[in-house]
C-alpha positions as CSV (number, residue, x, y, z in Angstrom):
1,M,28.9,43.7,-37.6
2,T,31.5,41.8,-39.6
3,T,31.1,38.2,-40.8
4,K,33.5,35.9,-39.0
5,S,35.4,33.7,-41.4
6,I,36.6,30.2,-40.7
7,V,40.3,29.3,-41.2
8,H,41.9,25.9,-41.8
9,K,45.4,25.1,-40.4
10,E,47.4,21.9,-40.2
11,I,49.7,22.1,-37.2
12,I,52.7,19.9,-36.6
13,V,53.9,20.0,-33.0
14,R,57.4,18.7,-32.0
15,G,59.1,18.2,-28.7
16,R,58.0,16.1,-25.8
17,V,54.4,15.8,-27.0
18,Q,53.7,12.1,-27.0
19,G,53.0,10.2,-23.8
20,V,52.1,13.4,-21.9
21,G,48.3,13.7,-22.6
22,Y,48.8,16.2,-25.4
23,R,46.1,14.8,-27.7
24,A,43.4,14.4,-24.9
25,N,44.2,17.9,-23.6
26,A,44.1,19.4,-27.1
27,K,40.7,17.8,-27.7
28,H,39.4,19.2,-24.4
29,M,40.7,22.7,-25.3
30,A,39.3,22.4,-28.9
31,D,35.9,21.4,-27.5
32,L,35.9,24.3,-25.1
33,L,36.8,26.8,-27.8
34,G,34.7,25.3,-30.6
35,V,37.6,24.2,-32.8
36,Q,36.7,21.5,-35.3
37,G,39.3,19.1,-36.5
38,Q,41.5,16.0,-35.9
39,I,44.7,15.1,-34.0
40,K,47.0,12.2,-34.1
41,N,50.5,11.0,-33.0
42,M,53.0,10.7,-35.9
43,P,55.7,8.0,-36.2
44,D,58.4,10.6,-35.8
45,K,57.1,11.5,-32.3
46,A,55.4,14.7,-33.5
47,V,51.7,15.4,-33.1
48,W,49.7,16.4,-36.2
49,I,46.6,18.6,-35.8
50,L,44.0,19.6,-38.4
51,A,42.0,22.6,-37.0
52,E,39.2,24.8,-38.3
53,A,37.8,27.7,-36.4
54,E,37.1,31.5,-36.6
55,E,40.4,33.4,-36.7
56,T,40.4,34.7,-33.1
57,V,39.5,31.3,-31.8
58,M,42.2,29.7,-33.9
59,E,44.8,32.1,-32.4
60,E,43.7,31.1,-28.9
61,F,44.0,27.4,-29.8
62,L,47.4,28.0,-31.4
63,T,48.6,29.7,-28.2
64,W,47.5,26.6,-26.2
65,C,49.2,24.3,-28.8
66,R,52.5,26.2,-28.3
67,K,52.5,25.3,-24.6
68,G,50.5,22.1,-24.4
69,P,49.6,20.3,-21.1
70,A,51.8,20.5,-18.0
71,M,54.1,17.6,-18.9
72,A,54.7,18.6,-22.5
73,K,57.6,20.6,-23.8
74,V,56.9,22.0,-27.2
75,T,60.2,22.8,-29.1
76,E,58.8,23.5,-32.6
77,M,55.5,24.2,-34.3
78,E,54.8,24.2,-38.0
79,I,51.6,25.8,-39.3
80,I,50.3,25.2,-42.8
81,V,47.3,27.2,-44.0
82,G,44.9,25.3,-46.3
83,P,41.4,25.3,-47.7
84,V,38.4,24.9,-45.3
85,L,37.1,21.4,-45.3
86,Q,34.1,22.0,-42.9
87,V,35.2,19.3,-40.5
88,V,32.6,18.6,-37.8
89,G,33.7,17.8,-34.2
90,F,37.2,17.2,-33.0
91,T,38.5,13.6,-33.2
92,I,41.5,11.9,-31.8
93,L,42.8,9.6,-34.5
94,H,44.7,6.5,-33.6
95,S,47.7,5.9,-35.9
96,A,48.4,2.4,-37.1
97,D,52.1,1.8,-36.5
C-alpha cells in the first residue's frame, strides 16, 4: 500500500464567481471531500482558494472548482503549487474592502 501525500495549491478562479454562492458551495464540497484550506473574494472579482488534500481528492476538488455552483460561470482558473502548511479545516475568509 502506498502512502498518500498531501499537496498544497493556491487557486485563483475568475469569471462570474462572486455573488453566486461560490464560496459557500466550495466550502461544502471541501468539507465533503476532506479538503483543508481557506477561500475569499478578491477585490478584482476573482475568488482565491488555498487548498490542501491528498492528490486524488485535490483533483476532484479542482474539477468542482472549474465548474462551481449552478449560477457561476468560471472562465479562467490559475493553479499555483506551494509547500504544505498543514491547514486545519476549511474557512471562508471575509475580505476587508
